[in-house]
N, CA, C and O of each residue as an XYZ file, in Angstrom:
348
protein
N      32.968    -49.859    -61.855
C      32.764    -50.293    -60.489
C      31.037    -50.253    -60.856
O      30.584    -50.031    -61.979
N      30.340    -50.484    -59.795
C      29.204    -51.026    -59.610
C      28.385    -50.174    -58.092
O      27.196    -49.914    -57.907
N      29.645    -49.912    -57.176
C      28.946    -49.231    -56.224
C      30.134    -48.363    -55.471
O      31.293    -48.268    -55.874
N      29.711    -47.898    -54.568
C      30.384    -46.620    -53.484
C      30.220    -46.621    -52.280
O      29.020    -46.346    -52.285
N      30.434    -46.698    -51.409
C      29.919    -45.768    -49.998
C      31.085    -45.440    -49.266
O      32.138    -45.904    -49.705
N      31.128    -44.746    -48.253
C      32.265    -43.861    -47.000
C      31.563    -44.450    -45.977
O      30.344    -44.622    -45.978
N      32.415    -44.795    -45.002
C      32.558    -44.954    -43.413
C      33.015    -46.027    -43.012
O      33.431    -46.943    -43.722
N      32.963    -45.984    -41.619
C      34.127    -47.058    -40.859
C      35.651    -47.097    -40.926
O      36.424    -47.976    -40.548
N      35.916    -45.757    -41.585
C      37.738    -45.789    -42.011
C      38.009    -45.640    -43.376
O      39.093    -45.151    -43.697
N      37.243    -45.963    -44.193
C      37.580    -46.347    -45.372
C      36.444    -45.562    -46.801
O      35.407    -45.072    -46.352
N      36.570    -45.486    -47.912
C      35.964    -45.304    -49.395
C      36.000    -46.649    -49.744
O      37.078    -47.242    -49.784
N      34.629    -47.367    -50.078
C      34.322    -48.846    -50.056
C      34.032    -48.753    -51.725
O      33.318    -47.886    -52.230
N      34.738    -49.831    -52.484
C      34.360    -49.843    -53.913
C      34.184    -51.047    -54.354
O      35.065    -51.904    -54.284
N      32.670    -51.306    -55.013
C      32.553    -52.624    -55.250
C      32.292    -52.350    -56.454
O      31.789    -51.334    -56.933
N      32.867    -53.870    -57.236
C      32.478    -54.057    -58.677
C      31.868    -55.326    -58.984
O      31.712    -56.371    -58.352
N      31.483    -54.816    -60.464
C      30.400    -56.039    -60.576
C      30.662    -57.863    -60.985
O      29.874    -58.799    -61.117
N      32.463    -57.722    -61.107
C      33.118    -58.954    -61.465
C      33.014    -59.942    -60.323
O      33.245    -61.149    -60.402
N      32.602    -59.209    -59.158
C      32.751    -59.879    -57.532
C      33.654    -58.927    -56.911
O      32.962    -58.584    -55.952
N      34.579    -58.365    -56.828
C      34.846    -57.885    -56.434
C      34.817    -56.268    -55.161
O      34.095    -55.316    -55.457
N      35.511    -56.241    -54.110
C      35.536    -55.207    -53.508
C      36.537    -54.748    -52.988
O      37.442    -55.524    -52.683
N      36.663    -53.297    -52.730
C      37.886    -52.473    -52.039
C      38.186    -51.781    -51.312
O      37.912    -50.666    -51.757
N      38.767    -51.681    -50.059
C      38.308    -50.676    -48.856
C      40.200    -49.902    -50.023
O      41.192    -50.335    -50.610
N      39.346    -48.271    -49.555
C      40.895    -47.712    -50.313
C      40.564    -46.189    -48.899
O      39.575    -45.618    -48.438
N      41.955    -46.127    -48.727
C      42.235    -45.170    -47.761
C      41.645    -43.872    -47.658
O      41.691    -43.573    -48.851
N      41.139    -42.914    -47.115
C      40.665    -41.946    -47.609
C      41.683    -40.615    -47.778
O      41.485    -39.531    -48.326
N      42.489    -40.989    -47.295
C      43.667    -39.728    -46.925
C      44.933    -40.247    -48.013
O      45.445    -39.347    -48.678
N      45.315    -41.288    -48.161
C      46.113    -41.425    -49.334
C      45.882    -41.555    -50.275
O      46.409    -40.829    -51.118
N      44.784    -42.748    -50.719
C      43.822    -42.789    -51.519
C      44.422    -44.575    -52.060
O      44.202    -45.227    -53.080
N      45.376    -44.916    -50.591
C      45.666    -46.645    -51.218
C      44.621    -47.561    -50.943
O      43.738    -47.653    -50.091
N      44.995    -48.208    -51.926
C      43.662    -49.550    -51.401
C      44.858    -50.401    -50.510
O      46.036    -50.618    -50.793
N      43.922    -50.846    -49.129
C      43.792    -51.540    -47.806
C      43.779    -53.073    -47.731
O      44.587    -53.956    -47.445
N      42.092    -52.961    -48.238
C      42.004    -54.421    -48.939
C      41.266    -54.738    -49.873
O      40.372    -53.950    -50.183
N      41.388    -55.729    -50.450
C      40.873    -56.626    -51.672
C      40.162    -58.092    -51.390
O      40.777    -59.127    -51.133
N      39.241    -57.999    -51.458
C      38.136    -59.524    -51.611
C      37.574    -59.436    -52.874
O      37.374    -58.493    -53.639
N      37.295    -61.017    -52.939
C      36.332    -61.536    -54.126
C      35.351    -62.539    -53.880
O      35.591    -63.574    -53.257
N      34.481    -62.300    -54.264
C      33.322    -62.998    -53.979
C      32.235    -62.406    -53.622
O      31.313    -62.914    -52.984
N      32.333    -61.011    -54.135
C      30.876    -60.283    -53.860
C      30.383    -60.118    -54.462
O      30.696    -59.067    -55.021
N      29.319    -60.726    -54.976
C      28.272    -60.926    -55.828
C      27.963    -59.504    -56.093
O      27.572    -58.693    -55.253
N      28.184    -59.281    -57.383
C      27.587    -57.359    -57.464
C      27.068    -56.836    -56.826
O      25.847    -56.712    -56.726
N      27.978    -56.357    -56.174
C      27.368    -54.925    -54.960
C      26.389    -53.724    -55.667
O      26.622    -53.383    -56.826
N      25.492    -53.225    -55.044
C      24.934    -52.582    -55.678
C      24.923    -51.185    -55.017
O      24.891    -50.122    -55.636
N      24.960    -51.351    -53.488
C      24.770    -50.719    -52.326
C      26.026    -51.019    -51.556
O      26.376    -52.189    -51.405
N      26.989    -49.634    -50.873
C      27.300    -49.671    -49.820
C      27.549    -48.647    -49.011
O      27.534    -47.548    -49.567
N      27.810    -48.666    -47.689
C      27.935    -47.454    -46.897
C      28.287    -48.495    -45.153
O      27.891    -49.583    -44.735
N      29.146    -47.485    -44.636
C      30.207    -48.046    -43.587
C      29.301    -47.039    -42.626
O      28.909    -45.889    -42.826
N      29.112    -48.026    -41.392
C      28.725    -47.226    -39.984
C      28.139    -48.446    -39.044
O      28.081    -49.591    -39.494
N      27.791    -48.186    -37.966
C      27.555    -48.723    -37.051
C      28.520    -50.141    -36.880
O      28.085    -51.268    -36.646
N      29.776    -49.796    -37.045
C      30.690    -50.522    -36.670
C      31.152    -51.715    -37.535
O      31.789    -52.701    -37.165
N      30.655    -51.388    -38.870
C      30.329    -52.440    -40.120
C      30.145    -52.098    -41.318
O      29.502    -51.065    -41.504
N      30.529    -52.677    -42.207
C      29.824    -52.383    -43.671
C      28.878    -52.997    -44.286
O      28.839    -54.225    -44.206
N      28.010    -52.370    -44.953
C      26.573    -52.991    -45.208
C      26.806    -52.730    -47.094
O      27.097    -51.756    -47.788
N      26.571    -53.815    -47.296
C      26.284    -54.352    -48.763
C      24.843    -54.609    -48.634
O      24.055    -54.897    -47.733
N      24.807    -54.296    -50.435
C      23.194    -54.831    -50.769
C      23.622    -55.731    -52.093
O      24.540    -55.322    -52.804
N      22.912    -57.006    -52.418
C      23.087    -57.985    -53.411
C      21.949    -58.202    -54.181
O      21.257    -59.129    -53.761
N      21.455    -57.524    -55.376
C      20.236    -57.775    -55.878
C      19.980    -59.220    -56.028
O      18.892    -59.736    -55.772
N      21.065    -59.882    -56.470
C      21.348    -61.480    -57.189
C      20.646    -62.125    -55.986
O      19.614    -62.796    -55.994
N      21.437    -61.774    -54.937
C      20.711    -62.809    -53.609
C      19.348    -62.328    -52.976
O      18.583    -63.139    -52.454
N      19.075    -60.980    -53.042
C      17.873    -60.840    -52.229
C      18.368    -60.626    -50.619
O      17.738    -61.019    -49.637
N      19.611    -59.926    -50.606
C      20.218    -60.122    -49.450
C      21.177    -58.313    -49.089
O      21.422    -57.351    -49.816
N      21.440    -58.601    -47.710
C      22.722    -57.649    -47.680
C      23.576    -58.057    -46.731
O      23.126    -58.775    -45.838
N      24.881    -57.712    -46.725
C      25.380    -58.166    -46.100
C      26.140    -57.374    -45.345
O      26.717    -56.373    -45.768
N      26.190    -57.983    -43.653
C      27.354    -56.976    -42.866
C      28.389    -57.713    -42.876
O      28.485    -58.917    -42.635
N      29.671    -56.472    -43.347
C      31.008    -57.168    -43.268
C      31.842    -56.087    -41.669
O      31.456    -55.183    -40.928
N      32.803    -56.715    -41.801
C      33.949    -56.493    -40.689
C      34.542    -55.661    -41.435
O      35.400    -56.098    -42.203
N      34.251    -54.279    -41.409
C      35.157    -53.158    -41.906
C      37.147    -53.349    -41.875
O      37.888    -53.023    -42.802
N      37.455    -53.778    -40.925
C      38.975    -54.480    -41.240
C      39.349    -55.625    -42.246
O      40.316    -55.642    -43.008
N      38.782    -56.183    -42.152
C      39.059    -57.702    -42.793
C      38.360    -57.744    -44.010
O      38.890    -58.424    -44.889
N      37.537    -57.310    -44.218
C      36.027    -57.460    -44.948
C      35.451    -58.932    -44.859
O      35.426    -59.532    -45.934
N      35.045    -59.517    -43.890
C      34.819    -60.676    -43.518
C      33.219    -60.550    -43.123
O      32.712    -59.871    -42.230
N      32.733    -61.230    -43.864
C      31.341    -61.704    -43.635
C      30.849    -61.933    -42.055
O      31.256    -62.900    -41.410
N      29.800    -60.801    -41.420
C      29.512    -61.322    -40.270
C      28.169    -61.717    -40.132
O      27.800    -62.428    -39.198
N      27.611    -61.405    -40.784
C      26.067    -61.791    -41.181
C      25.960    -61.168    -42.679
O      26.540    -60.310    -43.344
N      24.702    -62.250    -42.855
C      24.063    -62.279    -44.565
C      22.068    -62.370    -43.836
O      21.468    -63.253    -43.223
N      21.602    -60.810    -44.393
C      20.165    -60.715    -44.023
C      19.489    -61.261    -45.037
O      20.132    -61.015    -46.057
N      18.568    -61.849    -45.282
C      17.634    -61.706    -46.338
C      16.882    -60.828    -46.430
O      16.728    -60.148    -45.415
N      16.290    -60.553    -47.363
C      15.433    -59.301    -47.519
C      14.265    -59.662    -48.786
O      14.773    -60.149    -49.796
N      12.961    -59.491    -48.809
C      12.126    -60.122    -49.542
C      12.355    -59.309    -50.794
O      11.659    -59.834    -51.663
N      13.056    -58.189    -51.336
C      13.145    -57.714    -52.830
C      14.724    -57.568    -52.715
O      15.366    -57.504    -51.666
N      15.409    -57.513    -54.532
C      16.394    -56.902    -54.914
C      16.838    -55.488    -54.144
O      16.328    -54.382    -54.319
N      17.752    -55.779    -53.390
C      17.718    -54.164    -52.642
C      19.118    -53.637    -53.407
O      20.222    -54.164    -53.541
N      18.436    -52.069    -53.942
C      19.699    -51.999    -54.745
C      20.608    -50.712    -53.828
O      21.839    -50.721    -53.846
N      19.939    -49.802    -53.166
C      20.578    -48.668    -52.662
C      20.502    -48.874    -51.289
O      19.363    -49.292    -51.078
N      21.369    -48.769    -49.827
C      21.114    -48.750    -48.581
C      21.972    -47.469    -48.170
O      22.961    -47.052    -48.772
N      21.308    -46.854    -46.859
C      21.536    -45.847    -46.198
C      21.677    -46.160    -44.838
O      21.499    -47.340    -44.534
N      21.975    -45.307    -43.899
C      22.155    -45.461    -42.430
C      21.732    -44.270    -41.842
O      22.210    -43.171    -42.125
N      20.557    -44.530    -40.765
C      20.504    -43.007    -39.732
C      21.329    -42.502    -38.826
O      20.923    -42.443    -37.666
N      22.718    -42.008    -39.163
C      23.602    -41.382    -38.014
C      22.998    -41.632    -36.465
O      23.603    -41.189    -35.488
């Protein structure tokens, strides 16, 4: 496991192998799994999306919380590790 976050109806777990999983916070069951998330190191849910930092790409990805499909990729100048949202 390389990252973990909560919000938008799930517990979000990222793995350095390039996988991300949405877990139901009540049952603990896996709801969605996707591959191709290059080493996610920061995850948070909020504002209708799941936000994931990618150190290798110098980027933050905005994902749909139901499908984990990419809504947008935002380039940043330096390797982003953590991420937080102001409620």
